[in-house]
C-alpha positions in Angstrom: -38.7 15.4 33.6 -39.8 14.9 37.2 -39.8 16.9 40.4 -38.1 15.7 43.6 -39.7 16.4 47.0 -37.7 16.4 50.2 -38.5 16.4 53.9 -35.3 17.6 55.5 -34.9 16.5 59.1 -32.1 16.5 61.7 -31.0 13.0 60.8 -33.1 11.9 57.9 -34.3 13.2 54.5 -37.6 11.8 53.2 -37.6 11.6 49.5 -40.5 11.6 47.0 -40.6 11.9 43.2 -43.3 13.0 40.9 -44.6 11.0 37.9 -43.4 12.2 34.5 -46.7 14.1 33.9 -46.2 16.0 37.2 -49.6 14.9 38.6 -48.8 12.6 41.5 -46.1 12.1 44.1 -44.7 8.7 45.2 -42.5 8.0 48.2 -39.0 6.8 47.2 -36.8 6.4 50.2 -35.5 7.8 53.5 -31.8 8.9 53.5 -30.4 8.5 57.0 -27.2 10.0 58.5 -25.5 9.6 61.9 -24.9 13.2 62.6 -27.0 16.3 61.8 -24.2 18.3 60.1 -22.8 15.4 58.1 -24.5 16.1 54.7 -21.9 15.0 52.2 -23.3 11.5 51.6 -26.9 12.8 51.8 -26.1 15.3 49.1 -24.3 12.7 47.0 -27.3 10.4 47.2 -29.7 13.2 46.2 -27.5 13.9 43.2 -27.7 10.2 42.2 -31.5 10.3 42.4 -31.6 13.5 40.4 -29.7 11.9 37.6 -31.5 8.6 37.8 -35.0 10.1 37.6 -34.1 13.1 35.4 -35.2 15.6 38.0 -35.8 19.1 36.7 -36.6 20.8 40.0 -36.4 20.2 43.8 -39.1 21.0 46.3 -38.0 21.2 49.9 -40.3 21.4 52.9 -39.9 24.6 54.8 -40.7 24.1 58.5 -42.4 27.3 59.6 -44.0 27.4 63.0 -47.7 27.2 63.2 -47.9 31.0 64.0 -46.0 31.6 60.7 -42.7 32.5 62.4 -39.4 31.0 61.4 -37.1 29.2 63.9 -33.7 27.6 63.8 -34.9 24.7 61.6 -35.8 27.2 58.9 -32.3 28.6 58.9 -30.9 25.0 58.5 -33.3 24.3 55.8 -32.3 27.4 53.8 -28.7 26.4 54.2 -29.5 22.9 52.9 -31.4 24.4 50.0 -28.3 26.4 49.0 -26.2 23.2 49.3 -28.6 21.5 47.0 -28.6 24.3 44.4 -24.8 24.3 44.4 -24.5 20.5 44.1 -27.2 19.8 41.6 -27.5 23.1 39.6 -31.3 22.8 40.0 -33.9 25.3 41.2 -34.9 24.5 44.8 -38.3 25.7 45.8 -39.2 26.0 49.5 -42.7 24.8 50.3 -44.5 25.5 53.6 -44.7 22.1 55.2 -47.0 23.0 58.2 -49.5 20.3 58.7 -47.8 17.7 56.5 -46.7 15.8 59.6 -50.3 15.9 60.8 -51.4 14.5 57.4 -48.7 11.8 57.6 -49.8 10.9 61.1 -53.4 10.7 60.0 -52.5 8.5 57.0 -50.5 6.2 59.2 -53.3 5.9 61.7 -55.6 5.0 58.8 -53.1 2.3 57.7 -52.8 1.1 61.4 -49.0 1.6 61.4 -47.4 1.7 64.8 -43.9 1.9 66.4 -41.0 1.0 64.1 -43.3 0.7 61.1 -44.2 4.4 61.6 -40.6 5.5 62.1 -39.6 3.8 58.8 -42.4 5.6 56.8 -43.1 9.0 58.3 -40.3 11.0 56.6 -41.0 9.5 53.2 -44.7 10.1 53.6 -44.1 13.7 54.7 -42.0 14.2 51.5 -45.0 12.8 49.5 -47.3 15.4 51.0 -44.9 18.2 50.5 -44.4 17.3 46.8 -48.1 16.6 46.2 -49.0 20.0 47.8 -46.6 21.7 45.3 -47.9 19.7 42.3 -51.5 20.6 43.2 -50.7 24.3 43.6 -49.0 24.2 40.1 -52.2 22.8 38.6 -54.4 25.4 40.3 -52.3 28.4 39.2 
């Protein structure tokens, strides 16, 4: 069994998956959609991934503000989490994603990625950091 990590954005979902031993996260893909509220195909693709990789749990980045408050994006993320639970039947754990974008930006700077290269990687990389944070917290508890 594996764990799926998701970075839910307004028009993309970054996807990462754990290894079978639940030690490391690997970027898988970015699911794109034309409109923010058009989630049917996004949810269908996530269902396919869950079956293909024998996913046992989903970890979803929770976009709190830096001052620990919750904004509109948190509400949309909670709604998406509920959609995921209904569609997949899996437990969905919300994980604080503050600073994952900073970590992703730092990693892309280190890799000297710019412009379109960055855009094609950032969401997937953020999903990796979200999932890896969760996997590390499981090991430490």
